[in-house]
C-alpha positions as YAML, in Angstrom:
chain: A
units: angstrom
residues:
- id: 1
  name: MET
  ca: [54.67, 110.81, -9.81]
- id: 2
  name: ASP
  ca: [57.12, 111.51, -7.49]
- id: 3
  name: HIS
  ca: [59.64, 109.33, -6.51]
- id: 4
  name: LEU
  ca: [61.57, 107.70, -3.59]
- id: 5
  name: TYR
  ca: [64.90, 106.50, -3.29]
- id: 6
  name: ALA
  ca: [67.03, 104.84, -0.70]
- id: 7
  name: GLY
  ca: [69.29, 107.24, 0.22]
- id: 8
  name: TRP
  ca: [70.26, 106.06, 3.90]
- id: 9
  name: ARG
  ca: [72.32, 103.10, 0.85]
- id: 10
  name: LEU
  ca: [74.08, 106.59, 0.15]
- id: 11
  name: GLY
  ca: [74.79, 107.45, 3.23]
- id: 12
  name: GLN
  ca: [77.06, 104.50, 4.24]
- id: 13
  name: GLY
  ca: [79.46, 103.96, 1.84]
- id: 14
  name: PRO
  ca: [80.19, 101.50, -0.23]
- id: 15
  name: GLU
  ca: [81.59, 99.27, 1.99]
- id: 16
  name: ARG
  ca: [79.61, 99.86, 5.13]
- id: 17
  name: GLY
  ca: [76.02, 97.86, 5.66]
- id: 18
  name: GLY
  ca: [73.02, 100.02, 6.49]
- id: 19
  name: ASP
  ca: [74.45, 100.25, 10.62]
- id: 20
  name: GLY
  ca: [77.35, 101.99, 9.48]
- id: 21
  name: GLN
  ca: [79.54, 99.24, 10.26]
- id: 22
  name: PRO
  ca: [82.01, 97.64, 7.80]
- id: 23
  name: TYR
  ca: [81.34, 95.26, 5.46]
- id: 24
  name: PRO
  ca: [82.89, 93.66, 2.77]
- id: 25
  name: SER
  ca: [83.39, 95.03, -0.22]
- id: 26
  name: ILE
  ca: [81.96, 91.92, -2.22]
- id: 27
  name: ARG
  ca: [81.01, 92.04, -6.25]
- id: 28
  name: PRO
  ca: [79.80, 89.28, -8.08]
- id: 29
  name: THR
  ca: [82.59, 87.37, -10.13]
- id: 30
  name: ASP
  ca: [82.96, 84.87, -12.44]
- id: 31
  name: GLY
  ca: [78.82, 84.28, -14.30]
- id: 32
  name: LYS
  ca: [77.94, 84.01, -10.92]
- id: 33
  name: THR
  ca: [75.22, 86.09, -8.89]
- id: 34
  name: LEU
  ca: [76.32, 88.74, -5.35]
- id: 35
  name: PHE
  ca: [74.65, 85.65, -3.59]
- id: 36
  name: GLU
  ca: [76.51, 83.09, -5.22]
- id: 37
  name: THR
  ca: [79.29, 85.21, -4.59]
- id: 38
  name: ILE
  ca: [78.90, 86.08, -1.35]
- id: 39
  name: GLU
  ca: [77.21, 82.51, -0.26]
- id: 40
  name: GLN
  ca: [80.90, 80.77, -2.32]
- id: 41
  name: SER
  ca: [83.35, 83.26, -0.85]
- id: 42
  name: ASP
  ca: [85.94, 82.64, 1.53]
- id: 43
  name: LEU
  ca: [85.36, 84.67, 3.83]
- id: 44
  name: ASP
  ca: [83.75, 83.67, 7.12]
- id: 45
  name: ASP
  ca: [79.83, 83.80, 7.69]
- id: 46
  name: ALA
  ca: [80.60, 86.31, 10.49]
- id: 47
  name: GLU
  ca: [81.84, 88.62, 7.58]
- id: 48
  name: THR
  ca: [78.96, 87.61, 5.24]
- id: 49
  name: TYR
  ca: [76.58, 87.64, 7.95]
- id: 50
  name: ILE
  ca: [75.52, 84.46, 6.31]
- id: 51
  name: VAL
  ca: [73.27, 82.54, 9.94]
- id: 52
  name: ALA
  ca: [72.90, 79.06, 8.31]
- id: 53
  name: ARG
  ca: [73.25, 76.78, 5.33]
- id: 54
  name: SER
  ca: [71.48, 73.62, 4.30]
- id: 55
  name: ARG
  ca: [72.46, 71.54, 1.24]
- id: 56
  name: LEU
  ca: [70.18, 73.74, -0.97]
- id: 57
  name: SER
  ca: [69.97, 76.63, 0.79]
- id: 58
  name: PHE
  ca: [71.05, 79.63, 3.11]
- id: 59
  name: ALA
  ca: [69.99, 82.49, 5.17]
- id: 60
  name: VAL
  ca: [71.93, 85.55, 5.43]
- id: 61
  name: LEU
  ca: [70.64, 88.83, 6.97]
- id: 62
  name: ASN
  ca: [70.01, 91.69, 4.63]
- id: 63
  name: VAL
  ca: [73.09, 94.58, 5.06]
- id: 64
  name: TYR
  ca: [70.73, 97.08, 4.45]
- id: 65
  name: PRO
  ca: [67.33, 96.07, 6.35]
- id: 66
  name: TYR
  ca: [64.55, 97.08, 6.83]
- id: 67
  name: THR
  ca: [64.70, 96.75, 10.68]
- id: 68
  name: THR
  ca: [66.52, 94.55, 12.74]
- id: 69
  name: GLY
  ca: [66.97, 91.09, 12.11]
- id: 70
  name: HIS
  ca: [65.67, 91.29, 8.73]
- id: 71
  name: LEU
  ca: [67.09, 88.49, 7.12]
- id: 72
  name: MET
  ca: [66.36, 86.51, 3.59]
- id: 73
  name: VAL
  ca: [66.46, 82.93, 2.52]
- id: 74
  name: LEU
  ca: [67.86, 81.73, -0.49]
- id: 75
  name: PRO
  ca: [69.25, 78.91, -2.64]
- id: 76
  name: ARG
  ca: [72.38, 78.13, -3.25]
- id: 77
  name: LEU
  ca: [72.24, 78.24, -6.44]
- id: 78
  name: ALA
  ca: [70.63, 80.98, -8.70]
- id: 79
  name: ALA
  ca: [67.52, 81.03, -10.09]
- id: 80
  name: ALA
  ca: [65.33, 84.44, -10.54]
- id: 81
  name: SER
  ca: [62.21, 82.82, -9.66]
- id: 82
  name: LEU
  ca: [60.57, 80.65, -7.92]
- id: 83
  name: LEU
  ca: [59.20, 78.71, -11.23]
- id: 84
  name: GLU
  ca: [62.55, 77.85, -11.89]
- id: 85
  name: LEU
  ca: [63.33, 75.76, -8.45]
- id: 86
  name: ASP
  ca: [62.96, 71.72, -9.25]
- id: 87
  name: THR
  ca: [61.33, 70.42, -6.60]
- id: 88
  name: GLU
  ca: [63.94, 69.79, -4.14]
- id: 89
  name: THR
  ca: [65.20, 72.82, -3.82]
- id: 90
  name: TYR
  ca: [61.90, 74.20, -3.22]
- id: 91
  name: ARG
  ca: [60.71, 72.55, -0.04]
- id: 92
  name: ASP
  ca: [64.34, 72.91, 0.95]
- id: 93
  name: LEU
  ca: [64.24, 76.92, 0.54]
- id: 94
  name: TRP
  ca: [61.04, 77.25, 2.08]
- id: 95
  name: GLU
  ca: [62.12, 74.83, 5.19]
- id: 96
  name: MET
  ca: [64.88, 77.55, 5.65]
- id: 97
  name: VAL
  ca: [62.26, 79.88, 5.56]
- id: 98
  name: ARG
  ca: [60.33, 77.77, 8.56]
- id: 99
  name: SER
  ca: [63.96, 78.35, 10.40]
- id: 100
  name: GLY
  ca: [64.80, 81.47, 9.80]
- id: 101
  name: THR
  ca: [60.91, 82.26, 10.88]
- id: 102
  name: ALA
  ca: [61.74, 80.50, 14.17]
- id: 103
  name: ALA
  ca: [64.99, 82.33, 14.93]
- id: 104
  name: VAL
  ca: [64.06, 85.84, 14.12]
- id: 105
  name: ASN
  ca: [61.16, 84.89, 16.88]
- id: 106
  name: ASP
  ca: [63.12, 83.38, 19.75]
- id: 107
  name: ALA
  ca: [66.15, 86.48, 18.46]
- id: 108
  name: PHE
  ca: [63.75, 89.53, 18.02]
- id: 109
  name: LYS
  ca: [60.29, 88.53, 19.67]
- id: 110
  name: PRO
  ca: [58.69, 90.33, 17.08]
- id: 111
  name: ASP
  ca: [55.00, 91.30, 17.35]
- id: 112
  name: GLY
  ca: [54.28, 89.45, 13.46]
- id: 113
  name: LEU
  ca: [56.65, 89.22, 10.50]
- id: 114
  name: ASN
  ca: [56.59, 89.89, 6.77]
- id: 115
  name: ILE
  ca: [57.53, 87.23, 4.57]
- id: 116
  name: GLY
  ca: [57.76, 87.33, 1.30]
- id: 117
  name: VAL
  ca: [59.53, 87.20, -2.45]
- id: 118
  name: ASN
  ca: [59.85, 90.12, -4.11]
- id: 119
  name: GLU
  ca: [60.36, 88.13, -7.94]
- id: 120
  name: GLY
  ca: [62.35, 90.41, -10.90]
- id: 121
  name: GLN
  ca: [63.02, 93.98, -11.41]
- id: 122
  name: ALA
  ca: [59.07, 95.29, -11.38]
- id: 123
  name: GLY
  ca: [58.40, 93.08, -8.50]
- id: 124
  name: GLY
  ca: [60.84, 95.47, -6.15]
- id: 125
  name: GLY
  ca: [63.79, 92.57, -6.21]
- id: 126
  name: SER
  ca: [66.88, 94.48, -6.36]
- id: 127
  name: GLN
  ca: [68.85, 91.50, -7.10]
- id: 128
  name: PRO
  ca: [66.57, 90.11, -9.65]
- id: 129
  name: ASP
  ca: [68.56, 87.11, -10.50]
- id: 130
  name: HIS
  ca: [68.99, 85.76, -7.33]
- id: 131
  name: LEU
  ca: [65.25, 84.80, -5.75]
- id: 132
  name: HIS
  ca: [65.51, 85.24, -2.10]
- id: 133
  name: VAL
  ca: [63.09, 85.45, 0.70]
- id: 134
  name: HIS
  ca: [62.43, 88.06, 2.90]
- id: 135
  name: VAL
  ca: [61.27, 87.44, 6.85]
- id: 136
  name: VAL
  ca: [61.19, 90.84, 8.29]
- id: 137
  name: PRO
  ca: [60.45, 90.91, 11.94]
- id: 138
  name: ARG
  ca: [57.82, 93.40, 12.84]
- id: 139
  name: TRP
  ca: [56.70, 95.37, 15.84]
- id: 140
  name: VAL
  ca: [53.06, 97.06, 16.84]
- id: 141
  name: ALA
  ca: [54.91, 100.53, 17.06]
- id: 142
  name: ASP
  ca: [57.54, 100.13, 14.79]
- id: 143
  name: THR
  ca: [58.63, 103.42, 12.56]
- id: 144
  name: ASN
  ca: [58.03, 102.67, 9.29]
- id: 145
  name: PHE
  ca: [56.83, 106.07, 8.55]
- id: 146
  name: MET
  ca: [61.17, 107.21, 9.62]
- id: 147
  name: THR
  ca: [61.94, 106.03, 6.47]
- id: 148
  name: SER
  ca: [59.08, 107.10, 4.01]
- id: 149
  name: VAL
  ca: [59.27, 111.31, 6.32]
- id: 150
  name: ALA
  ca: [62.85, 110.86, 7.76]
- id: 151
  name: GLU
  ca: [64.23, 108.86, 4.79]
- id: 152
  name: ALA
  ca: [66.28, 107.52, 7.12]
- id: 153
  name: ARG
  ca: [65.60, 103.68, 9.50]
- id: 154
  name: VAL
  ca: [65.44, 102.74, 12.94]
- id: 155
  name: LEU
  ca: [67.72, 100.28, 13.54]
- id: 156
  name: PRO
  ca: [69.15, 99.50, 17.77]
- id: 157
  name: VAL
  ca: [70.88, 96.78, 17.04]
- id: 158
  name: THR
  ca: [74.35, 96.52, 14.70]
- id: 159
  name: LEU
  ca: [74.06, 93.12, 12.55]
- id: 160
  name: THR
  ca: [76.96, 91.75, 14.19]
- id: 161
  name: GLU
  ca: [74.26, 91.59, 17.26]
- id: 162
  name: CYS
  ca: [71.83, 90.29, 14.87]
- id: 163
  name: TRP
  ca: [74.18, 87.62, 13.55]
- id: 164
  name: ARG
  ca: [74.85, 86.45, 17.04]
- id: 165
  name: ARG
  ca: [71.71, 86.64, 17.57]
- id: 166
  name: LEU
  ca: [70.05, 84.75, 14.94]
- id: 167
  name: LYS
  ca: [73.28, 81.96, 14.60]
- id: 168
  name: ASP
  ca: [72.38, 81.30, 18.44]
- id: 169
  name: ALA
  ca: [68.06, 81.05, 17.70]
- id: 170
  name: TRP
  ca: [68.65, 79.23, 15.11]
- id: 171
  name: PRO
  ca: [66.93, 75.44, 14.96]
- id: 172
  name: GLN
  ca: [68.82, 72.78, 14.64]
- id: 173
  name: GLN
  ca: [68.06, 70.21, 11.90]
- id: 174
  name: ASP
  ca: [69.00, 67.24, 10.16]
- id: 175
  name: GLY
  ca: [71.25, 68.08, 6.88]
- id: 176
  name: ASP
  ca: [72.78, 71.47, 8.53]
- id: 177
  name: CYS
  ca: [75.49, 72.11, 6.04]
- id: 178
  name: GLY
  ca: [76.42, 74.46, 9.23]
- id: 179
  name: GLY
  ca: [78.87, 77.29, 7.99]
- id: 180
  name: SER
  ca: [82.39, 78.73, 8.85]
...
């Protein structure tokens, strides 16, 4: 069996995102998951790439994106499975996914999207202790072969620029909690 690995992550160093730009080194603290630690940090949202918050969920850029604009939507409190979410959090999470979809479409004009959940370690989740929904823009001529053939990602826009575009495109709704 052949094994593929995420070699693009190794080349960036621990304090750099997928675009090679500095990213704060955040480690889980006080029994919290990585994503809870990021969301509850005192860092500005521009540093953590948190795009939007609702009362029960938040959206953050993937710092090791599959493609430009790769967004993740998460419940604010960790749950490992969709089945662990109460009804209110479940609905809030999917409303945020809808808003994230609108923002990605507006900001990047993709030809399509991949929207999905990798639940549990065997399901492909790199952070299996905190459920997250991926919203990944796709283009007809995107460069998927680069990852599998050249162990590289093509990111024509920095994470900072992606964050700004998504923040500007995020639909305003009643109940948004904003961010810092």
